[in-house]
PLY file of the C-alpha trace (Angstrom):
ply
format ascii 1.0
element vertex 569
property float x
property float y
property float z
element edge 568
property int vertex1
property int vertex2
end_header
-19.27 20.56 -5.64
-21.27 17.51 -6.76
-21.78 16.97 -10.45
-23.93 14.24 -11.99
-22.80 12.67 -15.26
-24.82 14.00 -18.20
-26.57 11.77 -20.69
-25.00 13.52 -23.69
-21.31 14.13 -22.89
-19.20 16.69 -24.70
-16.33 14.78 -26.36
-12.86 16.29 -26.61
-10.47 14.52 -29.06
-7.30 13.58 -27.19
-4.74 14.48 -29.87
-6.12 17.52 -31.66
-6.66 21.12 -30.72
-10.03 21.36 -29.07
-12.44 24.26 -29.39
-14.15 24.81 -26.07
-17.20 26.94 -25.49
-16.15 30.40 -24.37
-18.49 30.08 -21.43
-16.42 27.19 -20.10
-13.19 29.17 -20.36
-14.28 32.21 -18.41
-11.97 33.01 -15.53
-12.04 35.84 -13.15
-9.83 38.70 -14.31
-7.23 38.11 -11.65
-6.34 34.56 -12.76
-3.75 35.62 -15.31
-1.99 37.66 -12.65
-1.87 34.77 -10.19
-1.44 31.63 -12.32
2.31 31.87 -12.79
3.32 33.24 -9.42
3.47 31.94 -5.90
2.49 33.80 -2.78
5.69 32.65 -1.12
4.14 29.72 0.73
6.39 27.04 2.09
5.71 23.53 0.85
3.08 21.80 2.97
4.01 18.17 3.71
0.64 17.34 5.22
-1.12 14.28 3.83
-3.76 11.79 4.92
-4.35 8.11 4.25
-7.47 7.66 6.34
-10.93 8.25 4.90
-12.66 11.02 6.87
-16.32 11.91 7.46
-15.55 15.53 6.59
-12.78 16.99 4.39
-9.98 19.04 5.92
-9.47 22.67 4.82
-7.63 23.22 1.55
-3.85 23.42 1.66
-2.50 26.89 0.84
-6.07 28.16 1.18
-6.71 26.73 -2.28
-3.71 28.30 -4.03
-4.51 29.55 -7.53
-7.72 27.51 -7.65
-9.25 30.33 -5.63
-9.44 32.21 -8.93
-10.09 29.32 -11.32
-13.37 28.84 -13.13
-15.15 25.64 -12.08
-16.68 23.70 -14.96
-19.36 21.01 -14.72
-19.65 17.88 -16.81
-16.27 18.10 -18.52
-15.58 15.19 -20.89
-12.77 13.76 -23.01
-12.79 10.66 -25.17
-11.09 8.75 -22.35
-13.49 6.35 -20.68
-14.74 6.89 -17.17
-14.84 10.66 -16.79
-17.32 11.95 -14.24
-15.61 15.19 -13.71
-15.95 18.52 -12.12
-12.97 20.49 -13.41
-11.05 23.74 -13.21
-10.00 25.86 -16.18
-6.59 27.50 -15.85
-4.83 30.12 -17.94
-1.14 30.83 -18.54
0.40 27.73 -16.99
4.18 27.99 -17.06
6.59 25.26 -18.12
9.11 26.44 -15.52
6.71 26.23 -12.59
6.28 23.29 -10.20
2.64 22.75 -9.21
1.50 20.95 -6.06
-2.11 19.73 -6.12
-4.41 18.30 -3.47
-8.12 17.82 -2.81
-10.63 15.63 -0.99
-12.72 13.24 -3.09
-15.85 11.14 -2.67
-17.86 9.14 -5.18
-21.45 8.09 -5.62
-22.15 4.54 -6.76
-19.68 1.74 -6.03
-18.15 1.26 -2.60
-14.66 2.11 -3.88
-13.06 3.34 -7.09
-9.77 4.79 -8.24
-9.96 8.48 -9.11
-7.22 10.20 -11.08
-6.57 13.91 -11.28
-5.26 14.94 -14.70
-4.13 18.11 -16.42
-5.04 18.69 -20.07
-3.41 21.39 -22.22
-6.06 22.46 -24.70
-3.65 23.93 -27.25
-2.02 20.56 -27.98
-4.45 18.13 -26.28
-1.58 16.67 -24.20
-2.67 15.32 -20.83
-0.85 13.85 -17.88
-1.85 12.18 -14.64
-0.92 14.26 -11.62
-2.37 12.24 -8.72
-4.58 9.33 -7.79
-6.57 8.11 -4.81
-8.64 5.10 -3.81
-11.99 6.76 -3.11
-15.06 5.55 -1.20
-18.72 6.45 -1.26
-19.14 6.85 2.50
-16.29 9.22 3.40
-13.74 11.66 1.97
-10.35 10.51 0.64
-7.29 12.72 0.22
-5.71 12.97 -3.22
-2.29 14.60 -3.45
-0.01 14.97 -6.43
1.63 17.49 -8.67
3.13 18.21 -12.05
5.35 20.34 -14.21
4.37 21.01 -17.80
6.68 20.19 -20.68
5.74 23.48 -22.33
3.74 26.55 -21.43
-0.02 26.17 -21.79
-2.26 29.18 -22.48
-5.35 27.21 -21.44
-5.48 24.04 -19.38
-8.17 21.98 -17.68
-7.59 20.15 -14.43
-10.14 17.34 -14.30
-10.90 14.03 -12.59
-11.37 10.59 -14.02
-12.54 7.27 -12.62
-12.36 3.94 -14.38
-15.44 2.61 -12.63
-18.42 2.49 -15.02
-20.81 2.65 -12.08
-19.52 5.87 -10.53
-22.14 8.46 -11.34
-20.70 11.40 -9.39
-17.27 12.58 -8.33
-17.45 15.14 -5.53
-14.49 17.42 -4.86
-13.82 19.54 -1.78
-10.90 21.69 -0.56
-9.09 21.62 -3.90
-5.73 23.40 -4.02
-3.13 24.09 -6.70
-0.01 25.86 -5.45
2.72 27.01 -7.85
6.39 27.14 -6.90
9.25 28.53 -8.90
12.18 26.13 -9.49
14.22 28.26 -7.08
11.57 27.98 -4.37
11.26 24.23 -4.85
15.02 23.78 -4.58
15.23 26.05 -1.56
12.52 24.03 0.19
14.68 20.94 -0.31
17.77 22.64 1.06
15.88 23.93 4.08
14.53 20.45 4.77
18.01 18.94 4.46
19.25 21.35 7.11
16.44 20.24 9.42
16.58 16.46 8.97
20.06 15.56 7.66
22.18 18.03 9.63
22.50 19.17 13.21
23.94 22.15 15.00
26.94 21.50 17.25
28.33 23.67 20.05
31.77 22.75 21.36
32.63 24.28 24.74
36.33 24.39 25.68
37.61 25.03 29.19
40.96 24.73 30.97
41.81 22.55 33.98
40.21 25.13 36.28
36.96 25.14 34.35
37.53 28.60 32.85
36.52 29.15 29.25
39.31 29.08 26.69
39.23 31.76 24.01
41.00 31.11 20.71
41.42 27.35 21.04
41.86 25.73 17.63
39.15 23.20 16.77
39.35 20.57 14.05
36.43 18.26 13.19
36.57 15.46 10.61
33.68 13.24 9.51
34.55 9.55 9.66
31.27 8.08 8.40
27.88 9.19 7.09
24.60 8.42 8.80
22.40 8.36 5.69
22.69 5.11 3.69
23.37 5.71 0.00
24.40 2.62 -1.93
24.18 0.59 -5.08
23.37 -2.87 -6.32
26.35 -5.11 -6.97
26.69 -8.50 -8.61
29.24 -11.27 -8.93
31.22 -9.20 -11.43
32.64 -7.11 -8.59
34.31 -10.17 -7.10
38.03 -10.14 -7.88
37.70 -6.81 -9.69
39.91 -4.57 -7.59
39.26 -1.29 -9.46
35.50 -1.86 -9.23
35.73 -2.69 -5.54
37.79 0.39 -4.78
35.45 2.64 -6.76
32.44 1.24 -4.88
33.99 1.32 -1.40
35.15 4.90 -1.80
31.58 6.10 -2.31
28.92 3.85 -0.85
27.98 2.77 2.65
25.22 0.35 1.60
24.81 -2.45 -0.93
22.23 -4.84 -2.30
22.86 -7.95 -4.41
21.28 -7.74 -7.83
20.35 -11.43 -8.23
22.61 -13.58 -6.07
20.15 -14.00 -3.16
17.06 -14.68 -5.26
15.58 -18.14 -4.97
16.27 -19.07 -8.58
19.97 -18.26 -7.95
20.45 -20.01 -4.60
18.38 -23.15 -5.29
17.99 -23.72 -9.03
17.46 -27.42 -8.34
15.38 -28.60 -5.37
17.51 -29.47 -2.37
20.78 -28.27 -3.93
21.48 -24.88 -2.44
24.44 -22.74 -3.45
25.20 -19.59 -1.47
28.84 -19.27 -2.55
28.41 -16.08 -4.57
26.21 -14.47 -1.95
28.77 -15.36 0.74
31.57 -13.73 -1.23
29.54 -10.59 -1.91
28.61 -10.32 1.75
32.28 -10.63 2.77
33.16 -7.79 0.41
30.36 -5.56 1.72
31.29 -6.18 5.34
34.98 -5.54 4.65
33.93 -2.20 3.14
32.09 -1.20 6.35
28.83 -1.03 4.43
25.41 -2.40 5.33
23.62 -4.92 3.13
19.95 -5.18 2.17
18.58 -8.69 1.63
16.83 -8.85 -1.75
14.68 -10.89 -1.86
13.06 -13.83 -0.10
10.13 -14.25 -2.50
9.41 -12.67 -5.87
5.73 -12.81 -6.69
6.30 -12.59 -10.45
5.99 -16.15 -11.82
8.57 -15.32 -14.47
11.26 -15.17 -11.78
10.06 -18.10 -9.71
12.28 -21.22 -9.88
10.94 -23.62 -12.47
10.71 -26.51 -10.04
8.70 -24.39 -7.60
6.09 -23.69 -10.27
5.30 -27.38 -10.39
4.56 -27.63 -6.66
1.07 -27.42 -5.21
-0.58 -27.46 -1.79
1.53 -28.81 1.05
4.56 -29.37 -1.18
4.69 -25.67 -2.00
4.00 -24.72 1.60
6.92 -26.87 2.77
9.21 -25.45 0.09
8.56 -21.82 1.01
9.03 -22.57 4.71
12.33 -24.25 3.86
13.38 -21.27 1.78
12.86 -18.83 4.65
14.55 -21.09 7.20
17.57 -21.80 5.00
18.16 -18.22 3.92
17.58 -16.40 7.18
19.26 -18.92 9.46
22.37 -18.75 7.31
22.47 -14.94 7.28
20.89 -14.14 10.62
22.03 -10.66 11.65
24.00 -10.07 8.43
21.40 -8.13 6.46
19.76 -5.03 7.90
16.67 -5.48 5.69
14.84 -8.28 3.93
12.47 -7.71 1.05
10.12 -10.46 2.11
7.64 -10.09 -0.73
8.80 -8.46 -3.93
6.27 -6.83 -6.29
3.20 -8.31 -4.64
1.07 -5.34 -5.69
1.48 -6.48 -9.29
1.79 -10.26 -9.03
0.48 -13.01 -6.77
2.20 -16.32 -7.50
2.24 -17.53 -3.90
-1.06 -16.12 -2.69
-2.81 -17.49 -5.77
-1.68 -20.98 -4.73
-1.47 -20.79 -0.93
-4.26 -18.35 -0.14
-4.56 -14.69 0.75
-2.84 -15.21 4.12
0.35 -16.63 2.60
2.25 -13.34 2.66
1.34 -12.72 6.29
2.75 -16.12 7.14
5.96 -15.30 5.22
6.45 -12.24 7.39
5.72 -14.04 10.64
8.16 -16.82 9.77
10.85 -14.35 8.70
10.43 -12.39 11.93
10.99 -15.52 13.99
14.03 -16.48 11.90
15.78 -13.08 12.10
14.30 -10.76 14.75
16.92 -8.05 14.11
16.23 -7.48 10.42
13.74 -4.88 9.18
11.16 -6.54 6.96
9.95 -4.82 3.79
7.47 -4.99 1.01
9.03 -3.77 -2.23
7.33 -2.70 -5.46
7.61 -0.60 -8.60
5.58 2.27 -10.08
4.58 3.63 -6.69
6.56 6.85 -7.14
7.54 6.43 -10.77
4.18 6.90 -12.48
0.66 8.02 -11.66
-1.21 5.76 -14.08
-0.44 2.34 -12.59
-3.40 1.83 -10.29
-2.07 -1.51 -9.04
0.65 0.30 -7.12
-0.75 3.66 -6.11
0.16 4.94 -2.68
-3.34 4.10 -1.47
-3.08 0.54 -2.81
0.24 0.14 -0.98
-1.28 1.47 2.23
-4.35 -0.78 1.86
-2.14 -3.85 1.46
-0.08 -2.91 4.49
-3.21 -2.49 6.57
-4.63 -5.78 5.35
-1.47 -7.58 6.43
-1.45 -5.70 9.72
-4.98 -6.95 10.34
-3.56 -10.46 9.85
-1.09 -9.87 12.66
1.96 -8.67 10.69
4.05 -5.93 12.27
5.43 -3.83 9.45
8.71 -2.02 9.57
9.66 -0.80 6.09
8.31 0.42 2.76
10.36 -0.30 -0.35
9.90 1.85 -3.46
11.93 0.61 -6.41
12.26 3.85 -8.37
12.80 2.76 -12.00
12.11 6.12 -13.60
11.64 7.45 -17.08
11.15 11.20 -16.75
10.38 11.73 -13.07
7.40 13.81 -12.06
9.17 15.32 -9.06
6.17 16.99 -7.34
4.27 13.72 -7.68
7.20 11.86 -6.09
7.09 14.22 -3.13
3.32 13.89 -2.79
3.51 10.07 -2.69
6.26 10.23 -0.08
4.06 12.60 1.93
1.21 10.07 1.93
3.38 7.07 2.75
5.12 9.10 5.43
1.88 9.27 7.41
2.44 5.61 8.33
5.58 6.54 10.29
7.54 3.66 8.75
11.01 3.91 7.20
10.79 4.43 3.45
13.64 3.39 1.17
14.13 4.05 -2.52
15.49 0.59 -3.25
16.34 0.31 -6.96
16.78 3.81 -8.38
17.74 4.21 -12.01
16.71 6.15 -15.11
15.55 4.51 -18.34
18.19 3.60 -20.91
15.88 5.05 -23.57
17.31 8.44 -22.54
20.80 9.71 -23.31
23.40 9.68 -20.55
23.26 13.41 -19.82
19.49 13.30 -19.47
19.77 10.22 -17.25
22.17 12.12 -15.02
19.95 15.18 -14.80
16.88 13.14 -13.90
18.87 11.03 -11.42
19.99 14.17 -9.61
16.39 15.34 -9.27
15.25 12.01 -7.83
18.14 11.72 -5.37
17.77 15.29 -4.18
14.06 14.78 -3.65
14.62 11.56 -1.72
17.41 12.94 0.45
15.36 15.99 1.38
12.21 14.10 2.34
11.76 13.39 6.06
10.24 9.95 5.43
13.14 8.57 3.37
15.71 6.65 5.40
17.97 5.41 2.60
18.48 5.17 -1.16
19.91 2.42 -3.33
20.90 2.71 -7.00
20.16 -0.18 -9.35
23.49 0.16 -11.14
25.27 -3.19 -10.85
27.66 -3.67 -13.77
27.85 -6.98 -15.60
30.87 -8.63 -17.22
30.28 -6.69 -20.45
30.28 -3.33 -18.70
26.54 -2.81 -19.08
23.80 -2.32 -16.47
20.07 -2.95 -16.18
19.19 0.58 -17.31
21.86 3.00 -16.16
25.57 2.72 -15.37
27.61 5.02 -13.18
30.92 4.23 -14.92
32.27 2.59 -18.03
33.99 -0.78 -17.79
37.29 0.99 -17.00
35.70 2.61 -13.95
35.73 6.10 -15.44
32.69 8.08 -14.42
29.78 8.48 -16.77
27.52 11.54 -16.27
25.39 9.66 -13.70
28.55 8.80 -11.76
29.54 12.45 -11.75
26.15 13.29 -10.24
26.67 10.74 -7.48
30.10 12.17 -6.69
28.74 15.72 -6.66
25.93 14.83 -4.27
28.18 12.80 -1.99
30.45 15.84 -1.79
27.51 18.06 -0.88
26.01 15.65 1.65
28.93 15.21 4.01
30.98 17.44 6.28
34.52 16.42 5.44
36.27 18.93 7.68
35.41 21.86 9.92
38.18 24.15 11.20
37.82 27.10 13.54
38.51 28.62 16.92
36.53 29.19 20.10
34.91 32.60 20.53
34.90 34.95 23.52
32.60 32.54 25.32
34.93 29.61 24.80
32.59 28.02 22.25
32.77 26.99 18.61
29.52 26.51 16.70
28.84 24.83 13.39
26.33 22.71 11.48
27.25 19.25 10.20
25.68 16.29 8.47
24.64 13.37 10.66
27.29 10.73 11.20
30.43 9.87 13.17
33.10 12.50 13.81
36.63 12.86 15.14
37.38 15.98 17.17
40.74 17.61 17.98
41.16 20.74 20.16
44.45 22.51 20.88
45.49 25.62 22.81
49.10 26.54 23.56
50.68 23.33 24.89
47.40 21.60 25.74
45.25 19.43 23.48
42.41 16.95 23.59
40.81 14.63 21.10
37.84 12.34 20.92
34.90 11.18 18.84
31.22 11.99 18.79
28.08 10.99 16.95
25.45 13.19 15.39
22.06 11.47 15.34
18.82 13.00 14.13
17.45 15.50 16.63
16.05 19.01 16.75
18.34 19.84 19.67
21.82 21.32 19.39
24.56 18.83 20.21
26.66 20.21 23.10
30.17 18.84 23.62
32.33 19.92 26.54
36.12 19.63 26.26
38.49 20.24 29.17
42.14 20.87 28.30
44.60 19.52 30.81
48.14 20.87 31.23
0 1
1 2
2 3
3 4
4 5
5 6
6 7
7 8
8 9
9 10
10 11
11 12
12 13
13 14
14 15
15 16
16 17
17 18
18 19
19 20
20 21
21 22
22 23
23 24
24 25
25 26
26 27
27 28
28 29
29 30
30 31
31 32
32 33
33 34
34 35
35 36
36 37
37 38
38 39
39 40
40 41
41 42
42 43
43 44
44 45
45 46
46 47
47 48
48 49
49 50
50 51
51 52
52 53
53 54
54 55
55 56
56 57
57 58
58 59
59 60
60 61
61 62
62 63
63 64
64 65
65 66
66 67
67 68
68 69
69 70
70 71
71 72
72 73
73 74
74 75
75 76
76 77
77 78
78 79
79 80
80 81
81 82
82 83
83 84
84 85
85 86
86 87
87 88
88 89
89 90
90 91
91 92
92 93
93 94
94 95
95 96
96 97
97 98
98 99
99 100
100 101
101 102
102 103
103 104
104 105
105 106
106 107
107 108
108 109
109 110
110 111
111 112
112 113
113 114
114 115
115 116
116 117
117 118
118 119
119 120
120 121
121 122
122 123
123 124
124 125
125 126
126 127
127 128
128 129
129 130
130 131
131 132
132 133
133 134
134 135
135 136
136 137
137 138
138 139
139 140
140 141
141 142
142 143
143 144
144 145
145 146
146 147
147 148
148 149
149 150
150 151
151 152
152 153
153 154
154 155
155 156
156 157
157 158
158 159
159 160
160 161
161 162
162 163
163 164
164 165
165 166
166 167
167 168
168 169
169 170
170 171
171 172
172 173
173 174
174 175
175 176
176 177
177 178
178 179
179 180
180 181
181 182
182 183
183 184
184 185
185 186
186 187
187 188
188 189
189 190
190 191
191 192
192 193
193 194
194 195
195 196
196 197
197 198
198 199
199 200
200 201
201 202
202 203
203 204
204 205
205 206
206 207
207 208
208 209
209 210
210 211
211 212
212 213
213 214
214 215
215 216
216 217
217 218
218 219
219 220
220 221
221 222
222 223
223 224
224 225
225 226
226 227
227 228
228 229
229 230
230 231
231 232
232 233
233 234
234 235
235 236
236 237
237 238
238 239
239 240
240 241
241 242
242 243
243 244
244 245
245 246
246 247
247 248
248 249
249 250
250 251
251 252
252 253
253 254
254 255
255 256
256 257
257 258
258 259
259 260
260 261
261 262
262 263
263 264
264 265
265 266
266 267
267 268
268 269
269 270
270 271
271 272
272 273
273 274
274 275
275 276
276 277
277 278
278 279
279 280
280 281
281 282
282 283
283 284
284 285
285 286
286 287
287 288
288 289
289 290
290 291
291 292
292 293
293 294
294 295
295 296
296 297
297 298
298 299
299 300
300 301
301 302
302 303
303 304
304 305
305 306
306 307
307 308
308 309
309 310
310 311
311 312
312 313
313 314
314 315
315 316
316 317
317 318
318 319
319 320
320 321
321 322
322 323
323 324
324 325
325 326
326 327
327 328
328 329
329 330
330 331
331 332
332 333
333 334
334 335
335 336
336 337
337 338
338 339
339 340
340 341
341 342
342 343
343 344
344 345
345 346
346 347
347 348
348 349
349 350
350 351
351 352
352 353
353 354
354 355
355 356
356 357
357 358
358 359
359 360
360 361
361 362
362 363
363 364
364 365
365 366
366 367
367 368
368 369
369 370
370 371
371 372
372 373
373 374
374 375
375 376
376 377
377 378
378 379
379 380
380 381
381 382
382 383
383 384
384 385
385 386
386 387
387 388
388 389
389 390
390 391
391 392
392 393
393 394
394 395
395 396
396 397
397 398
398 399
399 400
400 401
401 402
402 403
403 404
404 405
405 406
406 407
407 408
408 409
409 410
410 411
411 412
412 413
413 414
414 415
415 416
416 417
417 418
418 419
419 420
420 421
421 422
422 423
423 424
424 425
425 426
426 427
427 428
428 429
429 430
430 431
431 432
432 433
433 434
434 435
435 436
436 437
437 438
438 439
439 440
440 441
441 442
442 443
443 444
444 445
445 446
446 447
447 448
448 449
449 450
450 451
451 452
452 453
453 454
454 455
455 456
456 457
457 458
458 459
459 460
460 461
461 462
462 463
463 464
464 465
465 466
466 467
467 468
468 469
469 470
470 471
471 472
472 473
473 474
474 475
475 476
476 477
477 478
478 479
479 480
480 481
481 482
482 483
483 484
484 485
485 486
486 487
487 488
488 489
489 490
490 491
491 492
492 493
493 494
494 495
495 496
496 497
497 498
498 499
499 500
500 501
501 502
502 503
503 504
504 505
505 506
506 507
507 508
508 509
509 510
510 511
511 512
512 513
513 514
514 515
515 516
516 517
517 518
518 519
519 520
520 521
521 522
522 523
523 524
524 525
525 526
526 527
527 528
528 529
529 530
530 531
531 532
532 533
533 534
534 535
535 536
536 537
537 538
538 539
539 540
540 541
541 542
542 543
543 544
544 545
545 546
546 547
547 548
548 549
549 550
550 551
551 552
552 553
553 554
554 555
555 556
556 557
557 558
558 559
559 560
560 561
561 562
562 563
563 564
564 565
565 566
566 567
567 568
């Protein structure tokens, strides 16, 4: 459908109930029967980041948009609407909606296009997805939403901020509803596929004959999936804090102690003492450490003396920073956030040129070949309205750096949430997952503007969504506690290390996401079968006076893990 912008737009006030011409609200009679129910479809993780000459078929065969009335020339008072739209009845507050379509524009070479949902009874609208769209091919837009309250009549429409875009063309649009139970079950099914593995233990005697009734005991020694938290200098010497952390987490990141303003506040006078102590603690806890960060593009967090450098002085300083930091900690940090928040800020590229970041990555790779190098930014999964950090903007920046010779290995998504739009989070992860790079949620927290119980509820949704997504390789909480017992936005405990609601959520999920112990006996085929989370395990088998023990690893695979045990007299 291609719709040209009219000369006399119909204006809809954004904050008042809007009368709409009955003709525009006509739906086929079956819409009301279909709008709040799902046909039982499984969630479709397909996504695309390449612009295509022809759109792909609609996901879910269009979902409930098969019955929606298409409306031309829809307008609100927001600027930049050039919108074909769909009118929807009886949208439920309890339903999770997954949306996708293919988009092309007429006019400028590129423009951002947002998909939005507007409830006509209260004029509340929300962004549900965005895409960087071109005029010479079709771009894939994927997102989703849940409504805060039921909406008798809603309009799903498209908006572009480009004043020169005269037409937005939409193809293969789809809106698929899922009940909360279906959405949760999809997550659990995915966890079984990607975070667990089936194991078959075969027990035989010294003659090779199967042993029936042998007792089998399996204990998990470590988890494969990294789940950790930020820490700061306040954990040093604080035994209760250290014990609380070590009992739960297998990964850590330093809140500020590795940042340039902390390690070299004065030119030439480096101080890594706090970072050294934090690293010693992390390593003694058998956890892995992320290096955060080498450069922060926000001028506000750039060392004051660096701001005064220009040209070759600045170039020499940044080269010295990389060499000093990575030579000191070579092999100690599994990741480095090389460029932090470069989608929003550009301190170094503004002064050293567009290729500066590519050079940072090349230098860091030479200095520490074993570390995985990341970009890291905010508002990629948190919100739909920040066009600086949309999934397509992230992908475009990665491809630009790849064209400059950078080999990318990791995508960092900070995850500072208010109220998370969970289906939008999944859609963004779907798009970024097409790059086949490890994705980490690197700084997860929930806004302090919300009460602690609400923080905990939203945190659980985010962590469950991340853990269940096949593209996510690890998650870090931004919950370092300072000397006053406060945190950036959200704490897991009080200053006495008693759990707050968010801490209870972490403990609950950690309990769910590990296989502490499996006990059983071999069947009539001499086998014992079970499913367990990925990680390292200790195995003990006993029958009469014979026993055997050992260890095994469960790595990600679609195949069943077969372990053969022979009991000797």
